ZAVODREN-848729 format. One line per field, with one value per residue (C-alpha): y, x, z; residue in one letter; residue number from 1. Coordinates in nm, 2 decimals. Example, Ala and Ser with C-alpha at 12.3 -4.5 7.8 and 13.67 -1.06 7.14 Angstrom:
v: -0.45/-0.11
u: 1.23/1.37
w: 0.78/0.71
residuo: A/S
num: 1/2
END
This chain:
v: -3.05/-3.23/-3.57/-3.45/-3.33/-3.65/-3.85/-3.65/-3.68/-4.06/-4.09/-3.85/-4.10/-4.39/-4.19/-3.97/-3.68/-3.59/-3.83/-3.74/-3.89/-3.67/-3.70/-3.62/-3.69/-3.72/-3.72/-3.84/-3.69/-3.60/-3.25/-3.03/-2.84/-2.66/-2.74/-2.71/-2.47/-2.71/-2.81/-3.19/-3.43/-3.47/-3.65/-3.44/-3.49/-3.25/-3.05/-2.98/-3.11/-3.20/-3.30/-3.13/-3.17/-3.41/-3.30/-3.50/-3.52/-3.83/-4.06/-3.93/-4.18/-4.10/-4.17/-4.09/-4.15/-4.18/-4.13/-4.23/-3.99/-4.14/-4.27/-4.58/-4.63/-4.79/-4.59/-4.64/-4.45/-4.57/-4.39/-4.37/-4.41/-4.45/-4.76/-4.89/-5.23/-5.40/-5.40/-5.02/-4.99/-4.91/-5.14/-5.26/-5.64/-5.71/-5.53/-5.33/-5.36/-5.13/-4.84/-4.88/-4.59/-4.43/-4.61/-4.50/-4.66/-4.56/-4.60/-4.59/-4.62/-4.47/-4.23/-4.40/-4.17/-3.81/-3.67/-3.58/-3.83/-3.84/-4.04/-4.14/-4.38/-4.73/-4.80/-4.81/-4.49/-4.26/-4.11/-3.95/-3.79/-3.61/-3.84/-3.75/-3.52/-3.46/-3.58/-3.42/-3.58/-3.34/-3.44/-3.39/-3.18/-2.88/-2.89/-2.65/-2.77/-2.66/-2.34/-2.30/-1.97/-2.09/-2.42/-2.50/-2.82/-2.84/-3.13/-3.17/-3.35/-3.39/-3.34/-3.46/-3.35/-3.69/-3.97/-4.19/-4.50/-4.33/-4.25/-4.62/-4.72/-4.48/-4.63/-4.98/-4.91/-4.76/-4.42/-4.17/-3.87/-3.82/-3.81/-3.56/-3.33/-3.35/-3.27/-3.58/-3.80/-3.93/-3.93/-3.95/-3.58/-3.51/-3.73/-3.53/-3.20/-3.34/-3.46/-3.81/-4.00/-4.27/-4.32/-4.33/-4.59/-4.80/-4.81/-4.90/-5.18/-5.32/-5.30/-5.07/-4.88/-4.50/-4.38/-4.16/-4.04/-4.05/-4.22/-3.96/-3.61/-3.38/-3.07/-2.91/-2.97/-2.85/-2.73/-2.75/-2.78/-2.48/-2.42/-2.14/-2.05/-1.76/-1.81/-1.53/-1.50/-1.24/-1.16/-1.40/-1.64/-2.01/-2.18/-2.55/-2.69/-3.03/-3.14/-3.44/-3.58/-3.71/-3.72/-4.03/-4.06/-3.77/-3.72/-3.36/-3.17/-2.91/-2.60/-2.27/-1.91/-1.87/-2.08/-2.43/-2.63/-2.83/-3.18/-3.25/-3.54/-3.80/-4.00/-3.89/-3.98/-3.72/-3.72/-3.53/-3.19/-3.19/-2.90/-2.97/-2.73/-2.94/-3.24/-3.52/-3.63/-3.96/-4.02/-4.09/-3.96/-3.68/-3.45/-3.18/-2.89/-2.58/-2.26/-1.91/-1.62/-1.36/-0.99/-0.86/-1.01/-1.31/-1.62/-1.92/-2.28/-2.46/-2.82/-2.91/-3.23/-3.47/-3.49/-3.11/-3.08/-2.83/-2.71/-2.59/-2.28/-2.20/-1.83/-1.72/-1.36/-1.07/-0.80/-0.84/-1.19/-1.41/-1.72/-2.06/-2.22/-2.53/-2.81/-2.88/-3.13/-3.48/-3.58/-3.88/-3.99/-4.09/-4.33/-4.08/-4.01/-4.38/-4.49/-4.22/-4.33/-4.69/-4.61/-4.37/-4.63/-4.86/-4.60/-4.51/-4.14/-3.90/-3.68/-3.34/-3.17/-3.31/-3.06/-3.35/-3.53/-3.87/-3.95/-3.83/-4.14/-4.15/-3.81/-3.92/-4.02/-4.12/-3.94/-4.28/-4.61/-4.81/-5.13/-5.45/-5.68/-5.96/-6.22/-6.18/-6.43/-6.27/-6.36/-6.22/-6.18/-6.06/-5.88/-5.76/-5.49/-5.60/-5.46/-5.42/-5.08/-5.26/-5.41/-5.18/-5.46/-5.40/-5.67/-5.82/-6.11/-6.12/-6.19/-5.94/-5.94/-6.16/-6.42/-6.44/-6.58/-6.38/-6.36/-6.54/-6.39/-6.47/-6.25/-6.16/-6.21/-5.93/-5.92/-5.79/-5.71/-5.67/-5.45/-5.47/-5.25/-5.42/-5.15/-4.81/-4.61/-4.50/-4.70/-4.56/-4.87/-4.84/-5.08/-5.07/-5.11/-5.08/-4.85/-5.00/-4.92/-4.79/-4.95/-4.72/-4.65/-4.55/-4.89/-4.84/-4.50/-4.59/-4.37/-4.52/-4.48/-4.63/-4.54/-4.58/-4.48/-4.74/-4.57/-4.73/-5.03/-4.95/-5.15/-5.09/-5.29/-5.23/-5.42/-5.42/-5.61/-5.83/-5.70/-5.62/-5.94/-5.90/-5.88/-5.58/-5.44/-5.37/-5.19/-4.94/-4.60/-4.49/-4.54/-4.70/-4.93/-5.06/-5.10/-5.30/-5.55/-5.42/-5.52/-5.80/-5.89/-5.97/-6.21/-6.32/-6.70/-6.62/-6.54/-6.91/-7.20/-7.19/-6.81/-6.67/-6.29/-6.16/-5.83/-5.92/-5.79/-5.45/-5.53/-5.76/-5.67/-5.57/-5.62/-5.30/-5.24/-5.08/-4.96/-4.79/-4.75/-4.51/-4.38/-4.31/-4.20/-4.54/-4.78/-4.82/-5.03/-5.10/-5.31/-5.39/-5.57/-5.67/-5.66/-5.85/-5.87/-6.06/-6.16/-6.01/-6.12/-5.91/-5.84/-5.69/-5.57/-5.39/-5.32/-5.08/-4.92/-5.15/-5.46/-5.66/-5.52/-5.66/-5.73/-5.89/-5.99/-6.20/-6.29/-6.42/-6.47/-6.34/-6.42/-6.22/-6.41/-6.18/-5.85/-5.99/-6.29/-6.35/-6.61/-6.60/-6.84/-6.73/-6.76/-6.57/-6.51/-6.43/-6.75/-6.94/-6.77/-6.84/-7.19/-7.13/-7.31/-7.15/-7.07/-7.12/-6.96/-6.95/-6.68/-6.63/-6.29/-6.20/-5.85/-5.80/-5.52/-5.17/-5.28/-5.47/-5.72/-6.04/-6.27/-6.62/-6.71/-7.04/-7.14/-7.47/-7.43/-7.47/-7.11/-6.97/-6.59/-6.41/-6.05/-5.76/-5.46/-5.14/-4.80/-4.51/-4.19/-3.92/-3.64/-3.65/-3.63/-3.78/-4.15/-4.37/-4.73/-5.00/-5.35/-5.61/-5.96/-6.23/-6.54/-6.79/-6.77/-6.43/-6.07/-5.90/-5.70/-5.36/-5.12/-4.80/-4.49/-4.16/-4.07/-3.72/-3.71/-3.41/-3.50/-3.78/-3.98/-3.82/-3.84/-3.75/-4.04/-4.07/-4.42/-4.65/-5.02/-5.24/-5.36/-5.04/-4.78/-4.44/-4.30/-4.02/-3.95/-3.96/-4.21/-4.26/-4.43/-4.49
u: -1.31/-1.27/-1.31/-1.62/-1.77/-1.70/-1.84/-2.16/-2.17/-2.14/-2.42/-2.64/-2.61/-2.75/-2.99/-3.18/-3.37/-3.72/-3.70/-3.93/-4.06/-3.92/-4.10/-3.97/-4.10/-3.85/-3.98/-3.75/-3.84/-3.69/-3.66/-3.44/-3.16/-2.84/-2.59/-2.30/-2.42/-2.63/-2.99/-3.00/-3.24/-3.15/-3.30/-3.39/-3.51/-3.79/-3.70/-3.33/-2.98/-2.87/-3.18/-3.28/-3.08/-3.24/-3.18/-3.23/-3.13/-2.98/-3.25/-3.51/-3.70/-3.68/-3.99/-3.90/-4.14/-3.96/-4.19/-4.09/-4.23/-4.01/-4.21/-4.00/-3.73/-3.72/-3.54/-3.40/-3.24/-2.95/-2.87/-2.49/-2.31/-2.62/-2.66/-3.00/-3.18/-3.07/-3.42/-3.40/-3.06/-3.20/-3.00/-3.26/-3.34/-3.06/-3.21/-3.51/-3.76/-3.70/-3.94/-4.13/-4.25/-4.55/-4.49/-4.35/-4.17/-4.17/-3.83/-3.84/-3.54/-3.39/-3.10/-2.83/-2.53/-2.44/-2.25/-2.26/-2.39/-2.57/-2.82/-2.82/-2.98/-2.84/-3.02/-2.81/-2.62/-2.89/-2.65/-2.45/-2.77/-2.85/-3.02/-2.83/-2.85/-2.72/-2.81/-2.71/-2.76/-2.71/-2.61/-2.86/-2.60/-2.46/-2.09/-1.93/-1.57/-1.53/-1.74/-1.89/-2.04/-2.18/-2.23/-2.28/-2.35/-2.15/-2.23/-1.95/-2.02/-1.92/-2.14/-2.14/-2.38/-2.35/-2.58/-2.41/-2.47/-2.28/-2.00/-1.98/-1.98/-1.69/-1.49/-1.55/-1.44/-1.11/-1.17/-0.90/-1.13/-1.17/-0.80/-0.77/-1.04/-0.87/-0.53/-0.40/-0.35/0.01/0.21/0.56/0.58/0.43/0.70/0.97/0.82/0.79/1.15/1.02/1.09/1.28/0.99/0.75/0.96/1.00/0.62/0.57/0.83/0.66/0.32/0.19/-0.12/-0.09/-0.14/-0.44/-0.60/-0.96/-1.16/-1.42/-1.40/-1.66/-1.82/-1.84/-1.76/-2.03/-2.08/-2.45/-2.53/-2.33/-1.97/-1.94/-2.14/-2.11/-2.18/-2.21/-1.93/-1.80/-1.44/-1.32/-1.61/-1.54/-1.73/-1.79/-1.82/-1.98/-1.82/-1.97/-1.81/-2.11/-1.92/-1.96/-1.59/-1.39/-1.16/-1.11/-0.82/-0.96/-0.77/-0.87/-0.76/-0.85/-0.55/-0.53/-0.85/-0.92/-1.07/-1.32/-1.51/-1.45/-1.74/-1.96/-1.78/-1.58/-1.20/-0.95/-0.92/-0.63/-0.52/-0.44/-0.32/-0.47/-0.70/-0.77/-1.13/-1.22/-1.55/-1.82/-1.63/-1.74/-1.53/-1.64/-1.39/-1.35/-1.21/-1.18/-1.29/-1.00/-1.04/-1.31/-1.32/-1.44/-1.22/-1.23/-1.24/-1.16/-1.24/-1.00/-1.05/-0.76/-0.67/-0.66/-0.93/-1.14/-1.27/-1.57/-1.56/-1.71/-1.66/-1.69/-1.78/-1.80/-1.57/-1.22/-1.18/-0.90/-0.85/-0.72/-0.43/-0.47/-0.24/0.02/-0.08/0.05/0.33/0.16/0.47/0.65/0.54/0.62/0.26/0.16/0.47/0.41/0.05/0.16/0.43/0.21/-0.07/0.16/0.33/0.22/0.32/0.15/0.37/0.20/0.47/0.34/0.18/-0.04/-0.10/-0.26/-0.57/-0.49/-0.59/-0.27/-0.37/-0.71/-0.76/-1.09/-1.17/-1.23/-1.07/-1.22/-1.03/-1.24/-1.24/-0.98/-1.25/-1.39/-1.29/-1.11/-1.16/-0.90/-1.00/-0.77/-0.93/-0.72/-0.85/-0.81/-0.91/-0.85/-0.85/-0.82/-1.17/-1.29/-1.36/-1.32/-1.32/-1.19/-0.95/-1.01/-1.38/-1.67/-1.96/-2.18/-1.90/-1.84/-2.02/-2.12/-1.86/-2.01/-1.95/-2.08/-2.23/-1.99/-1.66/-1.42/-1.38/-1.04/-1.00/-0.66/-0.72/-0.45/-0.48/-0.32/-0.44/-0.32/-0.61/-0.74/-1.05/-1.28/-1.43/-1.75/-1.91/-2.29/-2.43/-2.11/-1.84/-1.49/-1.16/-0.89/-0.58/-0.28/-0.02/-0.29/-0.45/-0.64/-0.78/-0.82/-1.08/-1.42/-1.52/-1.75/-1.54/-1.16/-0.93/-0.69/-0.42/-0.27/-0.05/-0.14/-0.25/-0.49/-0.63/-0.98/-1.18/-1.53/-1.74/-2.00/-2.30/-2.57/-2.72/-2.82/-2.68/-2.45/-2.30/-1.92/-1.81/-1.59/-1.77/-1.64/-1.98/-1.85/-1.61/-1.89/-2.12/-1.86/-1.81/-1.59/-1.82/-1.90/-2.18/-2.11/-2.38/-2.43/-2.45/-2.75/-2.96/-2.99/-2.79/-2.97/-2.99/-2.85/-2.83/-2.98/-2.93/-3.17/-3.04/-2.93/-2.56/-2.55/-2.32/-2.49/-2.34/-2.21/-2.23/-1.92/-1.91/-1.61/-1.47/-1.35/-1.44/-1.13/-1.11/-0.94/-1.12/-1.36/-1.33/-1.54/-1.59/-1.89/-1.86/-2.08/-1.86/-1.94/-1.68/-1.38/-1.58/-1.64/-1.86/-1.75/-1.77/-1.49/-1.49/-1.24/-1.31/-1.25/-1.53/-1.55/-1.76/-1.48/-1.21/-1.06/-1.29/-1.22/-1.47/-1.48/-1.72/-1.58/-1.58/-1.28/-1.20/-0.95/-0.75/-0.58/-0.44/-0.21/-0.36/-0.66/-0.79/-1.05/-1.25/-1.45/-1.56/-1.50/-1.84/-1.70/-1.51/-1.81/-2.02/-1.77/-1.71/-1.33/-1.11/-1.01/-1.36/-1.29/-1.01/-0.86/-0.62/-0.42/-0.27/-0.02/0.08/0.45/0.66/0.59/0.23/0.32/0.04/0.17/-0.07/-0.08/-0.37/-0.45/-0.73/-0.89/-0.73/-0.39/-0.28/-0.07/-0.03/0.20/0.11/0.24/0.03/0.12/-0.03/0.19/0.05/0.27/0.07/-0.25/-0.46/-0.23/-0.17/0.03/-0.10/0.11/0.01/0.21/0.11/0.32/0.18/0.43/0.44/0.27/0.38/0.42/0.10/0.13/-0.13/-0.04/-0.23/-0.21/-0.53/-0.60/-0.88/-1.11/-1.41/-1.51/-1.65/-1.47/-1.11/-0.91/-0.72/-0.43/-0.33/-0.13/-0.21/-0.01/-0.32/-0.54/-0.27/-0.27/-0.59/-0.73/-1.07/-1.29/-1.29/-1.59/-1.68/-2.03
w: -14.97/-15.31/-15.14/-14.96/-15.29/-15.47/-15.18/-15.18/-15.56/-15.53/-15.27/-15.47/-15.76/-15.55/-15.34/-15.59/-15.45/-15.59/-15.88/-16.17/-16.49/-16.77/-17.10/-17.45/-17.80/-18.08/-18.44/-18.72/-19.05/-19.39/-19.54/-19.76/-19.59/-19.68/-19.41/-19.66/-19.92/-20.12/-20.07/-20.01/-19.84/-19.48/-19.18/-18.88/-18.52/-18.44/-18.75/-18.66/-18.69/-18.43/-18.25/-17.91/-17.59/-17.36/-17.00/-16.68/-16.32/-16.18/-16.06/-16.30/-16.52/-16.89/-17.10/-17.46/-17.75/-18.09/-18.39/-18.74/-19.00/-19.28/-19.57/-19.66/-19.39/-19.05/-18.78/-18.43/-18.15/-17.93/-17.60/-17.64/-17.31/-17.09/-16.88/-16.97/-16.97/-17.29/-17.43/-17.42/-17.59/-17.93/-18.16/-18.41/-18.39/-18.15/-17.85/-17.96/-18.24/-18.54/-18.56/-18.89/-19.11/-18.95/-18.62/-18.28/-17.99/-17.62/-17.44/-17.06/-16.83/-16.51/-16.53/-16.31/-16.36/-16.44/-16.74/-17.10/-17.35/-17.68/-17.89/-18.25/-18.50/-18.53/-18.86/-19.18/-19.24/-19.09/-18.84/-19.12/-19.25/-18.93/-18.67/-18.36/-18.05/-17.70/-17.35/-17.02/-16.68/-16.40/-16.04/-15.76/-15.59/-15.78/-15.87/-15.62/-15.68/-16.05/-15.99/-16.34/-16.44/-16.77/-16.95/-17.31/-17.50/-17.83/-18.07/-18.33/-18.66/-19.02/-19.32/-19.68/-19.95/-20.10/-20.01/-19.75/-19.97/-20.25/-20.01/-19.92/-20.29/-20.35/-20.06/-20.18/-20.53/-20.42/-20.59/-20.50/-20.52/-20.15/-20.09/-20.38/-20.24/-19.89/-20.06/-19.89/-20.20/-20.22/-20.54/-20.68/-20.73/-20.38/-20.23/-20.40/-20.28/-19.92/-19.94/-19.86/-20.19/-20.00/-19.77/-20.06/-20.25/-19.94/-19.89/-20.25/-20.23/-19.92/-20.08/-19.81/-19.91/-19.88/-19.53/-19.47/-19.15/-19.26/-19.54/-19.64/-19.78/-19.60/-19.73/-19.39/-19.02/-18.78/-18.43/-18.33/-18.70/-18.82/-18.93/-18.67/-18.36/-18.11/-17.74/-17.48/-17.23/-16.99/-16.89/-16.62/-16.64/-16.61/-16.89/-16.92/-17.27/-17.30/-17.62/-17.81/-18.12/-18.31/-18.64/-18.86/-18.95/-18.81/-18.51/-18.40/-18.25/-18.00/-17.93/-17.76/-17.80/-17.43/-17.33/-17.17/-17.15/-16.83/-16.87/-16.59/-16.74/-17.01/-17.17/-16.88/-16.56/-16.38/-16.37/-16.16/-16.34/-16.58/-16.82/-17.18/-17.46/-17.74/-17.72/-17.97/-17.94/-18.11/-18.29/-18.03/-17.73/-17.50/-17.29/-17.04/-17.07/-16.87/-17.02/-16.87/-17.08/-17.10/-17.15/-17.37/-17.72/-17.91/-17.84/-18.07/-17.96/-18.28/-18.37/-18.65/-18.84/-18.77/-19.14/-19.16/-19.42/-19.23/-18.90/-18.70/-18.47/-18.13/-18.04/-17.68/-17.61/-17.85/-17.98/-18.14/-18.27/-18.14/-18.35/-18.22/-18.40/-18.62/-18.54/-18.81/-19.08/-19.06/-19.30/-19.47/-19.65/-19.33/-19.06/-18.78/-18.67/-18.69/-18.49/-18.24/-18.18/-18.15/-17.90/-17.70/-17.67/-17.47/-17.25/-16.90/-16.94/-17.18/-17.40/-17.39/-17.59/-17.92/-18.16/-18.27/-17.94/-17.91/-17.69/-17.34/-17.15/-16.94/-16.80/-16.69/-16.33/-16.17/-15.85/-15.67/-15.72/-16.00/-15.93/-15.92/-15.62/-15.65/-15.59/-15.94/-16.20/-16.50/-16.86/-17.11/-17.47/-17.75/-18.05/-18.34/-18.57/-18.93/-19.26/-19.63/-19.80/-20.13/-20.08/-19.80/-19.56/-19.18/-18.92/-18.60/-18.63/-19.01/-18.97/-19.02/-18.79/-19.01/-19.03/-18.65/-18.35/-18.05/-17.77/-17.47/-17.12/-16.78/-16.51/-16.24/-16.43/-16.52/-16.90/-16.99/-17.36/-17.52/-17.83/-18.10/-18.41/-18.72/-18.95/-19.06/-18.93/-18.59/-18.46/-18.19/-18.02/-17.83/-17.59/-17.53/-17.18/-16.98/-16.87/-16.90/-16.73/-16.97/-16.83/-16.85/-16.58/-16.33/-16.27/-15.94/-16.06/-16.43/-16.60/-16.68/-17.05/-17.31/-17.61/-17.66/-17.95/-18.08/-18.29/-18.60/-18.50/-18.14/-17.84/-17.55/-17.26/-17.13/-16.87/-16.74/-16.49/-16.66/-16.45/-16.72/-16.85/-17.22/-17.57/-17.62/-17.93/-17.95/-18.26/-18.43/-18.43/-18.76/-18.93/-19.25/-19.07/-18.85/-19.15/-19.33/-19.05/-18.76/-18.48/-18.24/-18.00/-17.63/-17.52/-17.16/-17.10/-16.87/-17.18/-17.23/-17.37/-17.71/-17.73/-18.05/-18.09/-18.41/-18.59/-18.87/-19.20/-19.05/-19.07/-19.37/-19.65/-19.97/-20.33/-20.50/-20.87/-21.03/-21.39/-21.55/-21.90/-22.16/-22.50/-22.70/-23.06/-23.15/-22.93/-22.64/-22.33/-22.03/-21.71/-21.50/-21.17/-20.89/-20.57/-20.26/-19.99/-20.14/-20.45/-20.79/-21.08/-21.38/-21.75/-21.94/-22.30/-22.54/-22.90/-23.19/-23.38/-23.68/-23.70/-23.85/-23.62/-23.30/-23.01/-22.67/-22.40/-22.09/-21.81/-21.49/-21.12/-20.91/-20.55/-20.35/-20.09/-19.85/-19.97/-20.24/-20.41/-20.63/-20.87/-21.15/-21.35/-21.66/-22.01/-22.34/-22.49/-22.84/-22.86/-22.75/-23.02/-23.29/-23.16/-23.12/-22.88/-22.55/-22.44/-22.07/-21.88/-21.53/-21.39/-21.08/-20.98/-20.72/-20.61/-20.62/-20.46/-20.60/-20.65/-20.97/-21.03/-21.19/-21.36/-21.51/-21.74/-21.90/-22.13/-22.23/-22.57/-22.40/-22.43/-22.14/-22.09/-21.84/-21.75/-21.55/-21.45/-21.26/-21.17/-21.06/-20.93/-21.08/-20.92/-20.71/-21.03/-21.29/-21.30/-21.54/-21.60/-21.78/-21.87/-22.06/-22.16/-22.32/-22.49/-22.64/-23.02/-23.01/-23.01/-22.67/-22.60/-22.43/-22.32/-22.14/-22.07/-21.88/-21.68/-21.55/-21.30/-21.37/-21.15/-20.92/-21.22/-21.52/-21.65/-21.95/-22.10/-22.35/-22.44/-22.66/-22.74/-22.96/-23.14/-23.13/-23.16/-23.00/-22.86/-22.65/-22.50/-22.19/-21.90/-21.67/-21.34/-21.23
residuo: X/X/X/X/X/X/X/X/X/X/X/X/X/X/X/X/X/X/X/X/X/X/X/X/X/X/X/X/X/X/X/X/X/X/X/X/X/X/X/X/X/X/X/X/X/X/X/X/X/X/X/X/X/X/X/X/X/X/X/X/X/X/X/X/X/X/X/X/X/X/X/X/X/X/X/X/X/X/X/X/X/X/X/X/X/X/X/X/X/X/X/X/X/X/X/X/X/X/X/X/X/X/X/X/X/X/X/X/X/X/X/X/X/X/X/X/X/X/X/X/X/X/X/X/X/X/X/X/X/X/X/X/X/X/X/X/X/X/X/X/X/X/X/X/X/X/X/X/X/X/X/X/X/X/X/X/X/X/X/X/X/X/X/X/X/X/X/X/X/X/X/X/X/X/X/X/X/X/X/X/X/X/X/X/X/X/X/X/X/X/X/X/X/X/X/X/X/X/X/X/X/X/X/X/X/X/X/X/X/X/X/X/X/X/X/X/X/X/X/X/X/X/X/X/X/X/X/X/X/X/X/X/X/X/X/X/X/X/X/X/X/X/X/X/X/X/X/X/X/X/X/X/X/X/X/X/X/X/X/X/X/X/X/X/X/X/X/X/X/X/X/X/X/X/X/X/X/X/X/X/X/X/X/X/X/X/X/X/X/X/X/X/X/X/X/X/X/X/X/X/X/X/X/X/X/X/X/X/X/X/X/X/X/X/X/X/X/X/X/X/X/X/X/X/X/X/X/X/X/X/X/X/X/X/X/X/X/X/X/X/X/X/X/X/X/X/X/X/X/X/X/X/X/X/X/X/X/X/X/X/X/X/X/X/X/X/X/X/X/X/X/X/X/X/X/X/X/X/X/X/X/X/X/X/X/X/X/X/X/X/X/X/X/X/X/X/X/X/X/X/X/X/X/X/X/X/X/X/X/X/X/X/X/X/X/X/X/X/X/X/X/X/X/X/X/X/X/X/X/X/X/X/X/X/X/X/X/X/X/X/X/X/X/X/X/X/X/X/X/X/X/X/X/X/X/X/X/X/X/X/X/X/X/X/X/X/X/X/X/X/X/X/X/X/X/X/X/X/X/X/X/X/X/X/X/X/X/X/X/X/X/X/X/X/X/X/X/X/X/X/X/X/X/X/X/X/X/X/X/X/X/X/X/X/X/X/X/X/X/X/X/X/X/X/X/X/X/X/X/X/X/X/X/X/X/X/X/X/X/X/X/X/X/X/X/X/X/X/X/X/X/X/X/X/X/X/X/X/X/X/X/X/X/X/X/X/X/X/X/X/X/X/X/X/X/X/X/X/X/X/X/X/X/X/X/X/X/X/X/X/X/X/X/X/X/X/X/X/X/X/X/X/X/X/X/X/X/X/X/X/X/X/X/X/X/X/X/X/X/X/X/X/X/X/X/X/X/X/X/X/X/X/X/X/X/X/X/X/X/X/X/X/X/X/X/X/X/X/X/X/X/X/X/X/X/X/X/X/X/X/X/X/X/X/X/X/X/X/X/X
num: 1/2/3/4/5/6/7/8/9/10/11/12/13/14/15/16/17/18/19/20/21/22/23/24/25/26/27/28/29/30/31/32/33/34/35/36/37/38/39/40/41/42/43/44/45/46/47/48/49/50/51/52/53/54/55/56/57/58/59/60/61/62/63/64/65/66/67/68/69/70/71/72/73/74/75/76/77/78/79/80/81/82/83/84/85/86/87/88/89/90/91/92/93/94/95/96/97/98/99/100/101/102/103/104/105/106/107/108/109/110/111/112/113/114/115/116/117/118/119/120/121/122/123/124/125/126/127/128/129/130/131/132/133/134/135/136/137/138/139/140/141/142/143/144/145/146/147/148/149/150/151/152/153/154/155/156/157/158/159/160/161/162/163/164/165/166/167/168/169/170/171/172/173/174/175/176/177/178/179/180/181/182/183/184/185/186/187/188/189/190/191/192/193/194/195/196/197/198/199/200/201/202/203/204/205/206/207/208/209/210/211/212/213/214/215/216/217/218/219/220/221/222/223/224/225/226/227/228/229/230/231/232/233/234/235/236/237/238/239/240/241/242/243/244/245/246/247/248/249/250/251/252/253/254/255/256/257/258/259/260/261/262/263/264/265/266/267/268/269/270/271/272/273/274/275/276/277/278/279/280/281/282/283/284/285/286/287/288/289/290/291/292/293/294/295/296/297/298/299/300/301/302/303/304/305/306/307/308/309/310/311/312/313/314/315/316/317/318/319/320/321/322/323/324/325/326/327/328/329/330/331/332/333/334/335/336/337/338/339/340/341/342/343/344/345/346/347/348/349/350/351/352/353/354/355/356/357/358/359/360/361/362/363/364/365/366/367/368/369/370/371/372/373/374/375/376/377/378/379/380/381/382/383/384/385/386/387/388/389/390/391/392/393/394/395/396/397/398/399/400/401/402/403/404/405/406/407/408/409/410/411/412/413/414/415/416/417/418/419/420/421/422/423/424/425/426/427/428/429/430/431/432/433/434/435/436/437/438/439/440/441/442/443/444/445/446/447/448/449/450/451/452/453/454/455/456/457/458/459/460/461/462/463/464/465/466/467/468/469/470/471/472/473/474/475/476/477/478/479/480/481/482/483/484/485/486/487/488/489/490/491/492/493/494/495/496/497/498/499/500/501/502/503/504/505/506/507/508/509/510/511/512/513/514/515/516/517/518/519/520/521/522/523/524/525/526/527/528/529/530/531/532/533/534/535/536/537/538/539/540/541/542/543/544/545/546/547/548/549/550/551/552/553/554/555/556/557/558/559/560/561/562/563/564/565/566/567/568/569/570/571/572/573/574/575/576/577/578/579/580/581/582/583/584/585/586/587/588/589/590/591/592/593/594/595/596/597/598/599/600/601/602/603/604/605/606/607/608/609/610/611/612/613/614/615/616/617/618/619/620/621/622/623/624/625/626/627/628/629/630/631/632/633/634/635/636/637/638/639/640/641/642/643/644/645/646/647/648/649/650/651/652/653/654/655/656/657/658/659/660/661/662/663/664/665/666/667/668/669/670
END
């Protein structure tokens, strides 16, 4: 019976019945909204977040008019997971013209396959601000195998009251505020409390950045635009939840008070039904899940952020509330979760006993063989996920998108991609315009997906048939990672020998201005820098409050080479003004174990200075900074201070400097 159903479903997908032209109009606009308790400017589609569900039947033609009512911004819409002609894919400049303020664009394409999908802006950081919604493509033949009584679309997302550009600036500057807010910041005292001091010291010695599961602190996690929704259900009903993770940066653990959830589709295509107790859904993935409503009551399906910083709730039914359980929080001081993810990614068997399971790809089995014919030529490509939390640069093989060429492929070949994650974070990688096979132990019946999670230090193999000529985006779907360079373009050779894909300026890195300093009762100090990738142009100053006192300034250029080395060249404006020697300087710095930064500075006056700097997080909010500099024939210079972080941009500081003495006051970061 199941075989008959899947066979009919297959033929219904290639022989559509009573195909129609289905029209929608989507208007992108800006307004004030309070999704997380504070009125902020948001972007909406047809006045709501998320936008409306677009519903079709296989074989229909979609005709969707996107209208841009924004005053100063371009916009775009990408049809995530749908197989469309590349000109309709919605990536501005690369495949589709951007939609300018006051303008509109008509998308038209045939719906070739069934399932749960979604749409979102591919312009800047607009997705974080609310430009996303859901898509459902129904089969021509009703699903009689799974026998659904009710069906709901649930769009999960994360929400910050900050401007996304301010979030990105915070990430680039290495501010610890988000980890503090999530209660995930690592410290010496925290390691002692977690009985993990040896792990903490080992990571410090190996210069390993503190492990974190996510980058951004969010003010709310939402299901259909709310932190909690209630959906009607009756006892015994089988309810299908079409779950879409439209978050910008968050993976969710799904758990249900109703009992096990049955996966019946992943990223759109059907899979052989498989029950799970808890499900990790990566950013940009979709899963169709079936739950059975128990006796009368309100049963929670909970989407818990992977980092444990919050959740969104879906309540089925009414009456006495039955809550779902949160998964235990990860121990960030040990490498256990990271090692588990790396090991699971290369195993053929899924370990369902874990309280914090990995992505369930080993459990997923396509209803028909997805194997390719042996006659196809096979091209194997290896891509390594690389990144620098120190500079917040994300890349493949050490190169950001704007530093790399398109990956050329040819129609008819099988493109096999070996994905290796050399970073400490999960990355959900999404391919436009194609479904790929996720190769686990079930090779002939490997599931078809468009997004795949690569866990920290993990490895996956995907493959697809190159059968859609065009330029296709491939990128990490963590929004800020994509924006900072973890992306590539697959370009078909059939586009022409001289064809060069172009994203315009939509993915170009932009310089970031960083200003920080302190006003102490004994002195003042400050630093201003323009950061661009591995480069800084900076101005430093330190002075007391008397005109005849001690003043230090420098203007320089600094270049970071890898994670541990940097060099600087600069000028001392005060020495130039007073016509003293040693106007120009050069400096090299190297990061030693325990994050001790060693420096060697030399000036045109022949002065050589050796320095050591270190920062230790005593508690999540309290840090101790020490700096020592030795110049031959001069006294040893020492500067140390304690900094207690009050707010994102404000700290209390108590310091001692061999030249300025003791001081206390306020630190700031802009």
